[in-house]
Chimera marker file (.cmm) of the C-alpha trace (Angstrom):
<marker_set name="trace">
<marker id="1" x="0.000" y="0.000" z="0.000" r="1" g="1" b="0" radius="0.5"/>
<marker id="2" x="2.583" y="2.572" z="-1.049" r="1" g="1" b="0" radius="0.5"/>
<marker id="3" x="5.638" y="1.665" z="0.982" r="1" g="1" b="0" radius="0.5"/>
<marker id="4" x="6.570" y="1.216" z="4.636" r="1" g="1" b="0" radius="0.5"/>
<marker id="5" x="3.724" y="1.443" z="7.149" r="1" g="1" b="0" radius="0.5"/>
<marker id="6" x="1.270" y="2.222" z="4.330" r="1" g="1" b="0" radius="0.5"/>
<marker id="7" x="2.789" y="5.667" z="3.721" r="1" g="1" b="0" radius="0.5"/>
<marker id="8" x="2.551" y="7.107" z="0.252" r="1" g="1" b="0" radius="0.5"/>
<marker id="9" x="5.372" y="8.906" z="-1.524" r="1" g="1" b="0" radius="0.5"/>
<marker id="10" x="5.325" y="12.708" z="-1.265" r="1" g="1" b="0" radius="0.5"/>
<marker id="11" x="2.941" y="14.102" z="-3.853" r="1" g="1" b="0" radius="0.5"/>
<marker id="12" x="0.810" y="10.950" z="-4.039" r="1" g="1" b="0" radius="0.5"/>
<marker id="13" x="-2.708" y="11.690" z="-2.817" r="1" g="1" b="0" radius="0.5"/>
<marker id="14" x="-3.738" y="8.132" z="-3.397" r="1" g="1" b="0" radius="0.5"/>
<marker id="15" x="-6.304" y="9.253" z="-5.981" r="1" g="1" b="0" radius="0.5"/>
<marker id="16" x="-4.657" y="10.362" z="-9.213" r="1" g="1" b="0" radius="0.5"/>
<marker id="17" x="-1.246" y="11.142" z="-7.793" r="1" g="1" b="0" radius="0.5"/>
<marker id="18" x="-1.782" y="14.791" z="-8.761" r="1" g="1" b="0" radius="0.5"/>
<marker id="19" x="-2.147" y="16.380" z="-5.323" r="1" g="1" b="0" radius="0.5"/>
<marker id="20" x="1.088" y="17.410" z="-3.649" r="1" g="1" b="0" radius="0.5"/>
<marker id="21" x="1.687" y="16.458" z="-0.044" r="1" g="1" b="0" radius="0.5"/>
<marker id="22" x="1.731" y="19.468" z="2.231" r="1" g="1" b="0" radius="0.5"/>
<marker id="23" x="3.837" y="20.341" z="5.261" r="1" g="1" b="0" radius="0.5"/>
<marker id="24" x="3.731" y="22.976" z="7.986" r="1" g="1" b="0" radius="0.5"/>
<marker id="25" x="5.618" y="26.250" z="7.471" r="1" g="1" b="0" radius="0.5"/>
<marker id="26" x="6.221" y="29.087" z="9.927" r="1" g="1" b="0" radius="0.5"/>
<marker id="27" x="7.875" y="32.385" z="8.988" r="1" g="1" b="0" radius="0.5"/>
<marker id="28" x="8.744" y="34.239" z="12.173" r="1" g="1" b="0" radius="0.5"/>
<marker id="29" x="10.352" y="37.644" z="12.700" r="1" g="1" b="0" radius="0.5"/>
<marker id="30" x="10.964" y="39.503" z="15.969" r="1" g="1" b="0" radius="0.5"/>
<marker id="31" x="7.911" y="41.704" z="15.249" r="1" g="1" b="0" radius="0.5"/>
<marker id="32" x="5.377" y="39.086" z="14.196" r="1" g="1" b="0" radius="0.5"/>
<marker id="33" x="4.425" y="35.659" z="12.949" r="1" g="1" b="0" radius="0.5"/>
<marker id="34" x="4.469" y="36.570" z="9.241" r="1" g="1" b="0" radius="0.5"/>
<marker id="35" x="3.081" y="33.230" z="8.000" r="1" g="1" b="0" radius="0.5"/>
<marker id="36" x="1.897" y="29.969" z="9.529" r="1" g="1" b="0" radius="0.5"/>
<marker id="37" x="0.122" y="27.184" z="7.678" r="1" g="1" b="0" radius="0.5"/>
<marker id="38" x="0.155" y="24.133" z="5.465" r="1" g="1" b="0" radius="0.5"/>
<marker id="39" x="2.014" y="24.637" z="2.173" r="1" g="1" b="0" radius="0.5"/>
<marker id="40" x="3.047" y="22.679" z="-0.915" r="1" g="1" b="0" radius="0.5"/>
<marker id="41" x="6.498" y="24.236" z="-1.361" r="1" g="1" b="0" radius="0.5"/>
<marker id="42" x="8.705" y="27.036" z="-0.025" r="1" g="1" b="0" radius="0.5"/>
<marker id="43" x="11.631" y="28.508" z="-1.979" r="1" g="1" b="0" radius="0.5"/>
<marker id="44" x="14.170" y="30.124" z="0.352" r="1" g="1" b="0" radius="0.5"/>
<marker id="45" x="17.060" y="32.497" z="-0.471" r="1" g="1" b="0" radius="0.5"/>
<marker id="46" x="19.981" y="30.717" z="1.203" r="1" g="1" b="0" radius="0.5"/>
<marker id="47" x="23.435" y="32.130" z="1.897" r="1" g="1" b="0" radius="0.5"/>
<marker id="48" x="24.991" y="29.132" z="0.137" r="1" g="1" b="0" radius="0.5"/>
<marker id="49" x="22.391" y="29.138" z="-2.637" r="1" g="1" b="0" radius="0.5"/>
<marker id="50" x="18.626" y="29.250" z="-2.932" r="1" g="1" b="0" radius="0.5"/>
<marker id="51" x="16.778" y="26.050" z="-2.031" r="1" g="1" b="0" radius="0.5"/>
<marker id="52" x="13.284" y="24.633" z="-2.308" r="1" g="1" b="0" radius="0.5"/>
<marker id="53" x="11.559" y="22.621" z="0.403" r="1" g="1" b="0" radius="0.5"/>
<marker id="54" x="8.829" y="20.049" z="-0.257" r="1" g="1" b="0" radius="0.5"/>
<marker id="55" x="7.064" y="17.631" z="2.066" r="1" g="1" b="0" radius="0.5"/>
<marker id="56" x="9.420" y="14.912" z="3.294" r="1" g="1" b="0" radius="0.5"/>
<marker id="57" x="12.582" y="17.024" z="2.826" r="1" g="1" b="0" radius="0.5"/>
<marker id="58" x="15.637" y="15.803" z="4.728" r="1" g="1" b="0" radius="0.5"/>
<marker id="59" x="16.297" y="17.689" z="7.980" r="1" g="1" b="0" radius="0.5"/>
<marker id="60" x="18.873" y="20.488" z="7.843" r="1" g="1" b="0" radius="0.5"/>
<marker id="61" x="19.644" y="24.024" z="9.000" r="1" g="1" b="0" radius="0.5"/>
<marker id="62" x="20.732" y="26.834" z="6.669" r="1" g="1" b="0" radius="0.5"/>
<marker id="63" x="21.496" y="30.543" z="6.889" r="1" g="1" b="0" radius="0.5"/>
<marker id="64" x="19.070" y="32.793" z="4.996" r="1" g="1" b="0" radius="0.5"/>
<marker id="65" x="20.319" y="35.781" z="2.978" r="1" g="1" b="0" radius="0.5"/>
<marker id="66" x="18.310" y="38.885" z="2.174" r="1" g="1" b="0" radius="0.5"/>
<marker id="67" x="15.999" y="37.965" z="-0.695" r="1" g="1" b="0" radius="0.5"/>
<marker id="68" x="12.520" y="36.941" z="-1.760" r="1" g="1" b="0" radius="0.5"/>
<marker id="69" x="11.006" y="33.818" z="-0.202" r="1" g="1" b="0" radius="0.5"/>
<marker id="70" x="8.176" y="32.210" z="-2.198" r="1" g="1" b="0" radius="0.5"/>
<marker id="71" x="5.403" y="30.201" z="-0.527" r="1" g="1" b="0" radius="0.5"/>
<marker id="72" x="3.283" y="27.899" z="-2.731" r="1" g="1" b="0" radius="0.5"/>
<marker id="73" x="-0.018" y="26.681" z="-1.295" r="1" g="1" b="0" radius="0.5"/>
<marker id="74" x="-3.050" y="25.361" z="-3.184" r="1" g="1" b="0" radius="0.5"/>
<marker id="75" x="-1.519" y="26.513" z="-6.467" r="1" g="1" b="0" radius="0.5"/>
<marker id="76" x="-1.120" y="30.146" z="-5.342" r="1" g="1" b="0" radius="0.5"/>
<marker id="77" x="2.259" y="31.837" z="-4.870" r="1" g="1" b="0" radius="0.5"/>
<marker id="78" x="2.914" y="34.349" z="-2.100" r="1" g="1" b="0" radius="0.5"/>
<marker id="79" x="6.187" y="36.270" z="-2.091" r="1" g="1" b="0" radius="0.5"/>
<marker id="80" x="7.750" y="37.575" z="1.121" r="1" g="1" b="0" radius="0.5"/>
<marker id="81" x="10.885" y="39.633" z="1.592" r="1" g="1" b="0" radius="0.5"/>
<marker id="82" x="13.284" y="38.283" z="4.207" r="1" g="1" b="0" radius="0.5"/>
<marker id="83" x="16.380" y="40.177" z="5.293" r="1" g="1" b="0" radius="0.5"/>
<marker id="84" x="18.519" y="37.371" z="6.638" r="1" g="1" b="0" radius="0.5"/>
<marker id="85" x="17.930" y="34.730" z="9.278" r="1" g="1" b="0" radius="0.5"/>
<marker id="86" x="17.942" y="30.984" z="9.774" r="1" g="1" b="0" radius="0.5"/>
<marker id="87" x="15.901" y="28.148" z="8.219" r="1" g="1" b="0" radius="0.5"/>
<marker id="88" x="15.331" y="24.760" z="9.849" r="1" g="1" b="0" radius="0.5"/>
<marker id="89" x="13.742" y="21.770" z="8.167" r="1" g="1" b="0" radius="0.5"/>
<marker id="90" x="12.639" y="19.041" z="10.568" r="1" g="1" b="0" radius="0.5"/>
<marker id="91" x="10.091" y="16.228" z="10.648" r="1" g="1" b="0" radius="0.5"/>
<marker id="92" x="7.601" y="18.879" z="11.863" r="1" g="1" b="0" radius="0.5"/>
<marker id="93" x="8.092" y="21.053" z="8.754" r="1" g="1" b="0" radius="0.5"/>
<marker id="94" x="10.007" y="24.245" z="7.924" r="1" g="1" b="0" radius="0.5"/>
<marker id="95" x="10.615" y="27.172" z="10.233" r="1" g="1" b="0" radius="0.5"/>
<marker id="96" x="12.320" y="30.350" z="9.040" r="1" g="1" b="0" radius="0.5"/>
<marker id="97" x="13.454" y="32.728" z="11.763" r="1" g="1" b="0" radius="0.5"/>
<marker id="98" x="13.932" y="35.941" z="9.800" r="1" g="1" b="0" radius="0.5"/>
<marker id="99" x="15.623" y="39.146" z="10.938" r="1" g="1" b="0" radius="0.5"/>
<marker id="100" x="12.850" y="40.946" z="9.007" r="1" g="1" b="0" radius="0.5"/>
<marker id="101" x="9.905" y="39.401" z="7.108" r="1" g="1" b="0" radius="0.5"/>
<marker id="102" x="7.501" y="41.503" z="5.057" r="1" g="1" b="0" radius="0.5"/>
<marker id="103" x="4.958" y="40.606" z="2.387" r="1" g="1" b="0" radius="0.5"/>
<marker id="104" x="5.366" y="42.437" z="-0.920" r="1" g="1" b="0" radius="0.5"/>
<marker id="105" x="2.027" y="44.169" z="-0.257" r="1" g="1" b="0" radius="0.5"/>
<marker id="106" x="3.269" y="45.584" z="3.062" r="1" g="1" b="0" radius="0.5"/>
<marker id="107" x="6.648" y="46.752" z="1.769" r="1" g="1" b="0" radius="0.5"/>
<marker id="108" x="7.219" y="50.503" z="1.588" r="1" g="1" b="0" radius="0.5"/>
<marker id="109" x="9.171" y="50.573" z="-1.689" r="1" g="1" b="0" radius="0.5"/>
<marker id="110" x="10.204" y="54.211" z="-1.224" r="1" g="1" b="0" radius="0.5"/>
<marker id="111" x="11.647" y="53.428" z="2.214" r="1" g="1" b="0" radius="0.5"/>
<marker id="112" x="13.400" y="50.370" z="0.784" r="1" g="1" b="0" radius="0.5"/>
<marker id="113" x="15.018" y="52.521" z="-1.946" r="1" g="1" b="0" radius="0.5"/>
<marker id="114" x="16.087" y="55.037" z="0.722" r="1" g="1" b="0" radius="0.5"/>
<marker id="115" x="17.674" y="52.228" z="2.746" r="1" g="1" b="0" radius="0.5"/>
<marker id="116" x="19.695" y="51.201" z="-0.328" r="1" g="1" b="0" radius="0.5"/>
<marker id="117" x="20.794" y="54.820" z="-0.880" r="1" g="1" b="0" radius="0.5"/>
<marker id="118" x="21.901" y="55.058" z="2.775" r="1" g="1" b="0" radius="0.5"/>
<marker id="119" x="23.845" y="51.792" z="2.460" r="1" g="1" b="0" radius="0.5"/>
<marker id="120" x="25.596" y="53.115" z="-0.663" r="1" g="1" b="0" radius="0.5"/>
<marker id="121" x="26.486" y="56.392" z="1.079" r="1" g="1" b="0" radius="0.5"/>
<marker id="122" x="27.974" y="54.546" z="4.069" r="1" g="1" b="0" radius="0.5"/>
<marker id="123" x="30.223" y="52.233" z="2.009" r="1" g="1" b="0" radius="0.5"/>
<marker id="124" x="33.125" y="54.701" z="2.361" r="1" g="1" b="0" radius="0.5"/>
<marker id="125" x="32.985" y="54.207" z="6.149" r="1" g="1" b="0" radius="0.5"/>
<marker id="126" x="33.972" y="50.538" z="5.797" r="1" g="1" b="0" radius="0.5"/>
<marker id="127" x="37.262" y="48.900" z="4.910" r="1" g="1" b="0" radius="0.5"/>
<marker id="128" x="38.706" y="45.415" z="4.543" r="1" g="1" b="0" radius="0.5"/>
<marker id="129" x="36.432" y="42.468" z="5.301" r="1" g="1" b="0" radius="0.5"/>
<marker id="130" x="33.841" y="44.834" z="6.785" r="1" g="1" b="0" radius="0.5"/>
<marker id="131" x="33.643" y="46.571" z="3.384" r="1" g="1" b="0" radius="0.5"/>
<marker id="132" x="33.272" y="43.199" z="1.649" r="1" g="1" b="0" radius="0.5"/>
<marker id="133" x="30.318" y="42.298" z="3.907" r="1" g="1" b="0" radius="0.5"/>
<marker id="134" x="28.698" y="45.729" z="3.390" r="1" g="1" b="0" radius="0.5"/>
<marker id="135" x="29.004" y="45.371" z="-0.394" r="1" g="1" b="0" radius="0.5"/>
<marker id="136" x="27.583" y="41.836" z="-0.269" r="1" g="1" b="0" radius="0.5"/>
<marker id="137" x="24.588" y="42.983" z="1.796" r="1" g="1" b="0" radius="0.5"/>
<marker id="138" x="24.041" y="45.961" z="-0.535" r="1" g="1" b="0" radius="0.5"/>
<marker id="139" x="24.123" y="43.605" z="-3.523" r="1" g="1" b="0" radius="0.5"/>
<marker id="140" x="21.412" y="41.447" z="-1.897" r="1" g="1" b="0" radius="0.5"/>
<marker id="141" x="19.223" y="44.518" z="-1.324" r="1" g="1" b="0" radius="0.5"/>
<marker id="142" x="19.758" y="45.686" z="-4.918" r="1" g="1" b="0" radius="0.5"/>
<marker id="143" x="18.825" y="42.197" z="-6.152" r="1" g="1" b="0" radius="0.5"/>
<marker id="144" x="15.573" y="42.365" z="-4.153" r="1" g="1" b="0" radius="0.5"/>
<marker id="145" x="14.845" y="45.806" z="-5.593" r="1" g="1" b="0" radius="0.5"/>
<marker id="146" x="15.491" y="44.535" z="-9.131" r="1" g="1" b="0" radius="0.5"/>
<marker id="147" x="13.155" y="41.567" z="-8.567" r="1" g="1" b="0" radius="0.5"/>
<marker id="148" x="10.499" y="43.926" z="-7.179" r="1" g="1" b="0" radius="0.5"/>
<marker id="149" x="10.755" y="46.158" z="-10.226" r="1" g="1" b="0" radius="0.5"/>
<marker id="150" x="10.535" y="43.140" z="-12.531" r="1" g="1" b="0" radius="0.5"/>
<marker id="151" x="7.551" y="41.737" z="-10.591" r="1" g="1" b="0" radius="0.5"/>
<marker id="152" x="5.745" y="45.083" z="-10.760" r="1" g="1" b="0" radius="0.5"/>
<marker id="153" x="5.902" y="44.936" z="-14.544" r="1" g="1" b="0" radius="0.5"/>
<marker id="154" x="4.250" y="41.486" z="-14.775" r="1" g="1" b="0" radius="0.5"/>
<link id1="1" id2="2" r="1" g="1" b="0" radius="0.2"/>
<link id1="2" id2="3" r="1" g="1" b="0" radius="0.2"/>
<link id1="3" id2="4" r="1" g="1" b="0" radius="0.2"/>
<link id1="4" id2="5" r="1" g="1" b="0" radius="0.2"/>
<link id1="5" id2="6" r="1" g="1" b="0" radius="0.2"/>
<link id1="6" id2="7" r="1" g="1" b="0" radius="0.2"/>
<link id1="7" id2="8" r="1" g="1" b="0" radius="0.2"/>
<link id1="8" id2="9" r="1" g="1" b="0" radius="0.2"/>
<link id1="9" id2="10" r="1" g="1" b="0" radius="0.2"/>
<link id1="10" id2="11" r="1" g="1" b="0" radius="0.2"/>
<link id1="11" id2="12" r="1" g="1" b="0" radius="0.2"/>
<link id1="12" id2="13" r="1" g="1" b="0" radius="0.2"/>
<link id1="13" id2="14" r="1" g="1" b="0" radius="0.2"/>
<link id1="14" id2="15" r="1" g="1" b="0" radius="0.2"/>
<link id1="15" id2="16" r="1" g="1" b="0" radius="0.2"/>
<link id1="16" id2="17" r="1" g="1" b="0" radius="0.2"/>
<link id1="17" id2="18" r="1" g="1" b="0" radius="0.2"/>
<link id1="18" id2="19" r="1" g="1" b="0" radius="0.2"/>
<link id1="19" id2="20" r="1" g="1" b="0" radius="0.2"/>
<link id1="20" id2="21" r="1" g="1" b="0" radius="0.2"/>
<link id1="21" id2="22" r="1" g="1" b="0" radius="0.2"/>
<link id1="22" id2="23" r="1" g="1" b="0" radius="0.2"/>
<link id1="23" id2="24" r="1" g="1" b="0" radius="0.2"/>
<link id1="24" id2="25" r="1" g="1" b="0" radius="0.2"/>
<link id1="25" id2="26" r="1" g="1" b="0" radius="0.2"/>
<link id1="26" id2="27" r="1" g="1" b="0" radius="0.2"/>
<link id1="27" id2="28" r="1" g="1" b="0" radius="0.2"/>
<link id1="28" id2="29" r="1" g="1" b="0" radius="0.2"/>
<link id1="29" id2="30" r="1" g="1" b="0" radius="0.2"/>
<link id1="30" id2="31" r="1" g="1" b="0" radius="0.2"/>
<link id1="31" id2="32" r="1" g="1" b="0" radius="0.2"/>
<link id1="32" id2="33" r="1" g="1" b="0" radius="0.2"/>
<link id1="33" id2="34" r="1" g="1" b="0" radius="0.2"/>
<link id1="34" id2="35" r="1" g="1" b="0" radius="0.2"/>
<link id1="35" id2="36" r="1" g="1" b="0" radius="0.2"/>
<link id1="36" id2="37" r="1" g="1" b="0" radius="0.2"/>
<link id1="37" id2="38" r="1" g="1" b="0" radius="0.2"/>
<link id1="38" id2="39" r="1" g="1" b="0" radius="0.2"/>
<link id1="39" id2="40" r="1" g="1" b="0" radius="0.2"/>
<link id1="40" id2="41" r="1" g="1" b="0" radius="0.2"/>
<link id1="41" id2="42" r="1" g="1" b="0" radius="0.2"/>
<link id1="42" id2="43" r="1" g="1" b="0" radius="0.2"/>
<link id1="43" id2="44" r="1" g="1" b="0" radius="0.2"/>
<link id1="44" id2="45" r="1" g="1" b="0" radius="0.2"/>
<link id1="45" id2="46" r="1" g="1" b="0" radius="0.2"/>
<link id1="46" id2="47" r="1" g="1" b="0" radius="0.2"/>
<link id1="47" id2="48" r="1" g="1" b="0" radius="0.2"/>
<link id1="48" id2="49" r="1" g="1" b="0" radius="0.2"/>
<link id1="49" id2="50" r="1" g="1" b="0" radius="0.2"/>
<link id1="50" id2="51" r="1" g="1" b="0" radius="0.2"/>
<link id1="51" id2="52" r="1" g="1" b="0" radius="0.2"/>
<link id1="52" id2="53" r="1" g="1" b="0" radius="0.2"/>
<link id1="53" id2="54" r="1" g="1" b="0" radius="0.2"/>
<link id1="54" id2="55" r="1" g="1" b="0" radius="0.2"/>
<link id1="55" id2="56" r="1" g="1" b="0" radius="0.2"/>
<link id1="56" id2="57" r="1" g="1" b="0" radius="0.2"/>
<link id1="57" id2="58" r="1" g="1" b="0" radius="0.2"/>
<link id1="58" id2="59" r="1" g="1" b="0" radius="0.2"/>
<link id1="59" id2="60" r="1" g="1" b="0" radius="0.2"/>
<link id1="60" id2="61" r="1" g="1" b="0" radius="0.2"/>
<link id1="61" id2="62" r="1" g="1" b="0" radius="0.2"/>
<link id1="62" id2="63" r="1" g="1" b="0" radius="0.2"/>
<link id1="63" id2="64" r="1" g="1" b="0" radius="0.2"/>
<link id1="64" id2="65" r="1" g="1" b="0" radius="0.2"/>
<link id1="65" id2="66" r="1" g="1" b="0" radius="0.2"/>
<link id1="66" id2="67" r="1" g="1" b="0" radius="0.2"/>
<link id1="67" id2="68" r="1" g="1" b="0" radius="0.2"/>
<link id1="68" id2="69" r="1" g="1" b="0" radius="0.2"/>
<link id1="69" id2="70" r="1" g="1" b="0" radius="0.2"/>
<link id1="70" id2="71" r="1" g="1" b="0" radius="0.2"/>
<link id1="71" id2="72" r="1" g="1" b="0" radius="0.2"/>
<link id1="72" id2="73" r="1" g="1" b="0" radius="0.2"/>
<link id1="73" id2="74" r="1" g="1" b="0" radius="0.2"/>
<link id1="74" id2="75" r="1" g="1" b="0" radius="0.2"/>
<link id1="75" id2="76" r="1" g="1" b="0" radius="0.2"/>
<link id1="76" id2="77" r="1" g="1" b="0" radius="0.2"/>
<link id1="77" id2="78" r="1" g="1" b="0" radius="0.2"/>
<link id1="78" id2="79" r="1" g="1" b="0" radius="0.2"/>
<link id1="79" id2="80" r="1" g="1" b="0" radius="0.2"/>
<link id1="80" id2="81" r="1" g="1" b="0" radius="0.2"/>
<link id1="81" id2="82" r="1" g="1" b="0" radius="0.2"/>
<link id1="82" id2="83" r="1" g="1" b="0" radius="0.2"/>
<link id1="83" id2="84" r="1" g="1" b="0" radius="0.2"/>
<link id1="84" id2="85" r="1" g="1" b="0" radius="0.2"/>
<link id1="85" id2="86" r="1" g="1" b="0" radius="0.2"/>
<link id1="86" id2="87" r="1" g="1" b="0" radius="0.2"/>
<link id1="87" id2="88" r="1" g="1" b="0" radius="0.2"/>
<link id1="88" id2="89" r="1" g="1" b="0" radius="0.2"/>
<link id1="89" id2="90" r="1" g="1" b="0" radius="0.2"/>
<link id1="90" id2="91" r="1" g="1" b="0" radius="0.2"/>
<link id1="91" id2="92" r="1" g="1" b="0" radius="0.2"/>
<link id1="92" id2="93" r="1" g="1" b="0" radius="0.2"/>
<link id1="93" id2="94" r="1" g="1" b="0" radius="0.2"/>
<link id1="94" id2="95" r="1" g="1" b="0" radius="0.2"/>
<link id1="95" id2="96" r="1" g="1" b="0" radius="0.2"/>
<link id1="96" id2="97" r="1" g="1" b="0" radius="0.2"/>
<link id1="97" id2="98" r="1" g="1" b="0" radius="0.2"/>
<link id1="98" id2="99" r="1" g="1" b="0" radius="0.2"/>
<link id1="99" id2="100" r="1" g="1" b="0" radius="0.2"/>
<link id1="100" id2="101" r="1" g="1" b="0" radius="0.2"/>
<link id1="101" id2="102" r="1" g="1" b="0" radius="0.2"/>
<link id1="102" id2="103" r="1" g="1" b="0" radius="0.2"/>
<link id1="103" id2="104" r="1" g="1" b="0" radius="0.2"/>
<link id1="104" id2="105" r="1" g="1" b="0" radius="0.2"/>
<link id1="105" id2="106" r="1" g="1" b="0" radius="0.2"/>
<link id1="106" id2="107" r="1" g="1" b="0" radius="0.2"/>
<link id1="107" id2="108" r="1" g="1" b="0" radius="0.2"/>
<link id1="108" id2="109" r="1" g="1" b="0" radius="0.2"/>
<link id1="109" id2="110" r="1" g="1" b="0" radius="0.2"/>
<link id1="110" id2="111" r="1" g="1" b="0" radius="0.2"/>
<link id1="111" id2="112" r="1" g="1" b="0" radius="0.2"/>
<link id1="112" id2="113" r="1" g="1" b="0" radius="0.2"/>
<link id1="113" id2="114" r="1" g="1" b="0" radius="0.2"/>
<link id1="114" id2="115" r="1" g="1" b="0" radius="0.2"/>
<link id1="115" id2="116" r="1" g="1" b="0" radius="0.2"/>
<link id1="116" id2="117" r="1" g="1" b="0" radius="0.2"/>
<link id1="117" id2="118" r="1" g="1" b="0" radius="0.2"/>
<link id1="118" id2="119" r="1" g="1" b="0" radius="0.2"/>
<link id1="119" id2="120" r="1" g="1" b="0" radius="0.2"/>
<link id1="120" id2="121" r="1" g="1" b="0" radius="0.2"/>
<link id1="121" id2="122" r="1" g="1" b="0" radius="0.2"/>
<link id1="122" id2="123" r="1" g="1" b="0" radius="0.2"/>
<link id1="123" id2="124" r="1" g="1" b="0" radius="0.2"/>
<link id1="124" id2="125" r="1" g="1" b="0" radius="0.2"/>
<link id1="125" id2="126" r="1" g="1" b="0" radius="0.2"/>
<link id1="126" id2="127" r="1" g="1" b="0" radius="0.2"/>
<link id1="127" id2="128" r="1" g="1" b="0" radius="0.2"/>
<link id1="128" id2="129" r="1" g="1" b="0" radius="0.2"/>
<link id1="129" id2="130" r="1" g="1" b="0" radius="0.2"/>
<link id1="130" id2="131" r="1" g="1" b="0" radius="0.2"/>
<link id1="131" id2="132" r="1" g="1" b="0" radius="0.2"/>
<link id1="132" id2="133" r="1" g="1" b="0" radius="0.2"/>
<link id1="133" id2="134" r="1" g="1" b="0" radius="0.2"/>
<link id1="134" id2="135" r="1" g="1" b="0" radius="0.2"/>
<link id1="135" id2="136" r="1" g="1" b="0" radius="0.2"/>
<link id1="136" id2="137" r="1" g="1" b="0" radius="0.2"/>
<link id1="137" id2="138" r="1" g="1" b="0" radius="0.2"/>
<link id1="138" id2="139" r="1" g="1" b="0" radius="0.2"/>
<link id1="139" id2="140" r="1" g="1" b="0" radius="0.2"/>
<link id1="140" id2="141" r="1" g="1" b="0" radius="0.2"/>
<link id1="141" id2="142" r="1" g="1" b="0" radius="0.2"/>
<link id1="142" id2="143" r="1" g="1" b="0" radius="0.2"/>
<link id1="143" id2="144" r="1" g="1" b="0" radius="0.2"/>
<link id1="144" id2="145" r="1" g="1" b="0" radius="0.2"/>
<link id1="145" id2="146" r="1" g="1" b="0" radius="0.2"/>
<link id1="146" id2="147" r="1" g="1" b="0" radius="0.2"/>
<link id1="147" id2="148" r="1" g="1" b="0" radius="0.2"/>
<link id1="148" id2="149" r="1" g="1" b="0" radius="0.2"/>
<link id1="149" id2="150" r="1" g="1" b="0" radius="0.2"/>
<link id1="150" id2="151" r="1" g="1" b="0" radius="0.2"/>
<link id1="151" id2="152" r="1" g="1" b="0" radius="0.2"/>
<link id1="152" id2="153" r="1" g="1" b="0" radius="0.2"/>
<link id1="153" id2="154" r="1" g="1" b="0" radius="0.2"/>
</marker_set>
């Protein structure tokens, strides 16, 4: 009956095999619980590369870089901006502890652009490895801004 202990492979609803298995996902920031619920897939911007999580994913912990996290549930996609943090996949699901988590609808794009301008102006204050980290963080913010501008056009 579908493997050990009658369990079915991820994505097999037992009917047509067309329904994806879901898992629990929490997106938490210091200010709020930004998202909590059953999802089909979550795509996370990881420090060592972006990664997707589906039901049954192997347990692991990864650092999250500033970027756009995409939640897929019931065929709908919801995009959230995360500005760093930590992701943990366990048998209970996925938890992302984000430094900042904001939905695209809630984002103040003008304020975000001002933050980038401030970061650019302060680059001269850094040197050595500190400058490298400041440039890397600025690049992540610029990448988010570029994705936002591209998304706004679609």
